[in-house]
C-alpha positions in Angstrom: 6.1 36.4 -51.9 9.5 35.4 -50.7 10.7 36.4 -47.2 13.1 39.3 -47.0 16.7 38.6 -45.8 19.7 40.7 -45.2 23.3 40.0 -46.3 25.9 42.2 -44.6 29.3 42.3 -46.3 32.0 43.8 -44.1 35.5 44.3 -45.3 38.1 43.9 -42.6 39.3 47.1 -41.0 42.6 48.7 -41.7 45.5 46.3 -41.1 49.2 46.8 -40.4 51.3 46.6 -43.6 53.1 43.6 -42.2 56.8 42.7 -42.3 58.4 41.1 -45.4 58.9 37.8 -43.7 55.3 37.9 -42.2 52.6 35.7 -43.6 49.8 37.9 -45.0 47.2 35.7 -43.2 48.7 36.8 -39.9 48.6 40.6 -40.4 47.0 42.4 -37.4 44.7 45.4 -37.4 46.3 48.9 -37.1 45.2 51.3 -34.4 43.0 53.0 -36.9 41.5 49.7 -37.9 40.6 48.9 -34.3 38.8 52.3 -33.9 37.1 52.0 -37.3 35.8 48.5 -36.5 34.2 49.7 -33.3 32.6 52.6 -35.2 31.1 50.2 -37.7 29.9 47.9 -34.9 28.2 50.8 -33.1 26.6 52.0 -36.4 25.3 48.4 -37.0 23.7 48.4 -33.6 22.2 51.9 -34.1 20.7 50.8 -37.5 19.3 47.5 -36.1 21.5 45.4 -38.3 21.5 42.2 -36.2 23.0 39.2 -37.9 22.0 35.7 -36.7 25.0 34.1 -38.3 28.5 35.4 -39.0 30.9 33.9 -41.6 34.4 35.2 -41.0 37.6 34.6 -42.9 40.3 32.9 -40.8 42.8 35.8 -41.3 44.0 37.6 -38.2 42.7 41.0 -39.4 39.2 39.7 -40.1 39.0 37.9 -36.8 40.2 41.1 -35.0 37.6 43.1 -36.9 34.9 40.7 -35.8 36.1 40.8 -32.2 35.8 44.6 -32.2 32.2 44.5 -33.5 30.9 41.6 -31.5 30.0 43.7 -28.5 27.5 45.5 -30.7 25.9 42.4 -32.2 23.1 40.3 -30.6 24.2 37.5 -28.3 23.6 33.9 -29.3 24.5 34.3 -32.9 26.2 31.5 -34.8 29.8 32.3 -35.6 31.9 30.4 -38.2 35.5 31.1 -38.9 36.1 29.7 -42.3 39.6 29.4 -43.9 37.8 29.1 -47.3 36.8 32.8 -47.0 40.5 33.9 -46.8 40.9 36.0 -50.0 37.8 34.3 -51.5 36.4 35.3 -54.8 32.9 36.6 -55.2 31.8 33.2 -56.5 33.4 31.4 -53.5 31.7 33.8 -51.0 28.4 33.4 -52.8 28.8 29.6 -52.7 29.5 29.7 -48.9 26.4 32.0 -48.3 24.3 29.5 -50.3 24.9 26.9 -47.6 23.4 29.0 -44.8 20.3 27.5 -43.2 17.1 29.0 -44.7 15.8 29.9 -41.2 18.6 32.5 -40.9 17.3 35.9 -41.9 20.5 38.0 -41.6 24.0 36.9 -42.4 27.2 38.9 -41.9 30.3 38.0 -43.9 33.6 39.4 -42.8 36.1 39.2 -45.5 38.6 40.7 -48.0 38.8 42.5 -51.3 38.6 42.1 -54.2 36.1 39.2 -53.7 33.9 41.1 -51.2 33.7 44.2 -53.3 33.0 42.2 -56.5 30.1 40.4 -54.8 28.7 43.6 -53.4 28.9 45.3 -56.8 27.3 42.3 -58.5 24.4 42.2 -56.0 24.0 46.0 -56.1 23.4 45.7 -59.8 23.2 48.8 -62.0 21.3 50.8 -59.4 21.8 54.5 -59.7 21.6 55.2 -56.0 24.3 57.3 -54.3 25.2 54.3 -52.2 25.7 52.1 -55.2 27.9 54.8 -56.9 30.0 55.1 -53.7 30.4 51.3 -53.5 31.5 51.1 -57.2 34.1 53.8 -56.6 35.7 52.2 -53.7 35.0 49.5 -51.0 37.5 50.7 -48.4 38.7 48.8 -45.3 36.0 48.7 -42.6 33.2 49.3 -45.1 29.8 47.6 -44.8 27.4 46.8 -47.6 23.8 46.0 -46.5 22.0 44.0 -49.2 18.3 43.2 -49.0 17.5 39.8 -50.5 14.1 38.7 -51.6 14.3 34.9 -51.6 13.1 31.9 -49.5 16.6 30.2 -49.3 20.1 31.6 -49.4 21.0 29.3 -52.3 18.5 31.4 -54.4 20.5 34.6 -53.9 21.2 36.3 -57.2 21.5 39.9 -58.5 17.9 40.0 -59.7 16.8 39.2 -56.1 19.1 41.7 -54.3 19.1 45.4 -53.6 21.8 47.5 -52.0 20.0 49.1 -49.0 23.0 51.0 -47.7 26.8 51.4 -47.9 28.6 52.6 -44.8 32.3 53.4 -44.3 34.1 54.2 -41.1 34.2 57.9 -42.2 30.4 57.9 -42.2 30.4 57.0 -38.6 32.2 60.0 -37.0 35.7 61.3 -36.8 37.3 58.6 -39.0 40.6 59.7 -40.5 
């Protein structure tokens, strides 16, 4: 039997719309996004979701989201800011996760839609759970998909070996607006 792993897919929290002359990569979090990221971080801690490694897009909004959840994560985790995850497709995210060391049991990816949502939907499969139905309807900013993976190495990650364990949005965590 293969060891169980967890893949956590976190969409960056709500960002400012940005100015016309501003580079999309440099958009910052909105006030609501900062609050929502902290709510998700707290919920991760309460649920015992403790990544050992974080892969984060290099965009300002993903890095700020990560900064807001870091106080709720275990110390000593490996953190990689990866420009290749900026607006990455589902295939690109999956290829990056495949490179994670087999000793790592829980990985958090902080990224963007549509790639993050597409990967979460693919790994959730055709499950009829309420969480999967919510995920398919919308993967909003600040949302977190928890996927349980049954494989010995991350490069073996595939829909047939994955199950959506939970889908959490900032609204699920309290007085989100």
